[in-house]
C-alpha positions in Angstrom: 0.0 0.0 0.0 1.0 3.7 -0.1 1.8 4.0 3.6 2.9 0.4 4.2 6.1 -1.1 3.1 5.1 -4.6 4.2 2.4 -6.4 6.2 3.1 -9.2 8.6 0.1 -11.3 9.3 -2.1 -8.3 8.7 0.1 -5.9 10.7 1.3 -3.0 8.6 4.9 -1.9 8.8 4.7 1.7 7.7 7.1 3.6 5.4 7.4 6.2 8.2 8.7 3.5 10.6 11.2 2.3 8.0 12.3 5.8 7.2 12.9 6.5 10.9 15.0 3.3 11.2 16.9 4.4 8.2 17.5 7.9 9.7 18.8 6.3 12.9 21.1 4.1 10.8 22.5 7.1 9.0 23.1 8.9 12.3 24.9 5.9 13.7 27.0 5.4 10.5 28.1 8.9 9.5 30.2 7.8 6.5 27.2 6.0 5.1 25.7 9.0 3.2 28.7 8.9 0.9 27.9 5.4 -0.2 26.1 4.6 -3.4 22.4 4.2 -3.8 22.7 0.4 -4.3 24.2 0.0 -0.8 21.5 2.4 0.5 18.8 0.3 -0.9 20.3 -2.9 0.5 20.4 -1.3 3.9 16.8 -0.3 3.6 16.0 -3.9 2.7 17.9 -5.3 5.7 16.3 -2.8 8.0 12.9 -3.8 6.7 13.7 -7.5 7.3 14.8 -6.6 10.8 11.4 -4.9 11.4 9.6 -7.9 9.9 11.5 -10.3 12.2 10.8 -8.1 15.2 7.0 -8.1 14.4 7.0 -11.9 14.0 8.8 -12.4 17.3 6.4 -9.9 19.0 3.3 -11.6 17.6 4.6 -15.1 18.6 5.5 -13.8 22.1 2.0 -12.4 22.6 0.5 -15.6 21.3 2.6 -17.6 23.8 1.3 -15.4 26.6 4.5 -13.5 27.2 3.6 -10.2 29.0 5.8 -7.2 29.4 4.6 -4.7 32.0 5.1 -1.0 31.9 6.9 -1.5 35.2 9.5 -3.9 33.6 10.0 -1.3 30.8 10.4 1.5 33.4 13.0 -0.6 35.3 14.9 -1.2 32.1 14.9 2.5 31.2 16.1 3.3 34.8 18.9 0.7 34.4 19.9 2.2 31.0 19.8 5.7 32.5 22.0 4.6 35.4 24.8 3.9 32.9 25.1 7.7 32.3 26.4 10.4 34.6 23.4 12.6 34.2 20.0 12.8 32.5 21.4 15.2 30.0 24.2 12.8 29.1 21.5 10.1 28.7 19.4 12.4 26.4 22.5 13.4 24.4 23.3 9.7 23.8 19.8 9.1 22.6 19.9 12.1 20.3 23.1 11.0 18.8 21.5 7.8 17.6 18.2 9.6 16.6 16.1 8.1 19.3 13.6 9.5 21.7 12.8 8.0 25.1 9.7 6.5 23.6 11.8 4.8 20.9 14.0 3.4 23.7 10.9 2.1 25.6 9.7 0.4 22.5 13.1 -1.1 21.8 13.3 -2.4 25.4 9.7 -3.8 25.2 10.7 -5.7 22.0 13.8 -7.0 23.6 11.9 -8.1 26.8 9.3 -9.9 24.7 12.0 -11.7 22.7 13.8 -12.7 25.9 10.6 -13.9 27.4 9.8 -15.9 24.4 13.2 -17.6 24.3 13.1 -18.3 28.0 9.8 -20.0 27.5 11.2 -22.1 24.6 14.2 -23.0 26.7 12.3 -23.9 30.0 12.2 -27.6 29.2 15.8 -27.7 28.0 18.5 -29.1 30.2 22.1 -29.8 29.3 22.6 -33.5 30.1 25.7 -35.0 31.6 26.1 -37.0 28.5 26.0 -33.8 26.3 28.8 -32.4 28.6 30.9 -35.5 28.4 30.5 -35.8 24.6 31.6 -32.1 24.2 34.5 -32.6 26.6 35.8 -35.7 24.9 35.6 -34.0 21.5 37.1 -30.7 22.5 39.6 -31.2 25.3 42.9 -33.2 25.5 42.5 -36.2 27.7 45.0 -34.8 30.2 42.7 -31.9 31.1 40.6 -32.8 34.1 36.8 -32.3 33.8 36.6 -30.1 36.9 33.3 -28.8 38.3 34.3 -25.4 36.9 35.0 -26.7 33.4 31.8 -28.7 33.6 29.7 -25.6 34.3 31.6 -23.7 31.5 30.7 -26.4 29.0 27.1 -26.5 30.3 26.8 -22.8 29.8 28.3 -22.9 26.3 26.0 -25.7 25.2 23.0 -23.9 26.7 23.8 -20.7 24.8 24.4 -22.7 21.6 21.0 -24.3 22.0 19.4 -20.9 22.7 20.9 -19.4 19.5 19.8 -22.5 17.5 16.3 -22.2 18.9 16.2 -18.5 18.1 17.2 -19.0 14.5 14.9 -22.0 14.0 12.1 -19.9 15.5 12.5 -17.1 13.0 12.7 -19.6 10.1 9.5 -21.3 11.3 7.7 -18.0 11.9 8.6 -16.8 8.4 7.3 -20.0 6.9 4.0 -19.8 8.7 3.6 -16.0 8.3 1.7 -14.2 5.7 4.2 -11.5 4.7 3.3 -9.1 1.9 5.8 -6.6 0.4 
């Protein structure tokens, strides 16, 4: 449509939204404006794909009953603000990347939804001792002892790998099932 650049399961991603993402990208990559139009159009495409992925994840999270409260968002904003010396430093940092505090809240909400969804997908997953032993045998010389510390490092690594795998499988599955119109 004239205002939409894509729809994801009936939810419109507006040209204005994409333009604003593009504007942020330009601010964050100052040399970018000198690049050719082909590169610019590829960036627009990948920003649009990012917005589509985001919308798919949000829809799935909501479908799975993941809730993000205003309180959680406020806490996240507070935590982000705390990384800066003052409110004005914080606002300046936001301005530099072309974001308002509303943009930040939305970004944090999206990120909390995505984390909640992944946690839900991971809740039944446990790294088994046999997974740990297999990994250890394959990746460590036999003279290195499988200490408790090493065991938990391997466990964490396998857990993160599984999480990344689930995340990319999730997006693939959501894209297959979704009705995306450009």
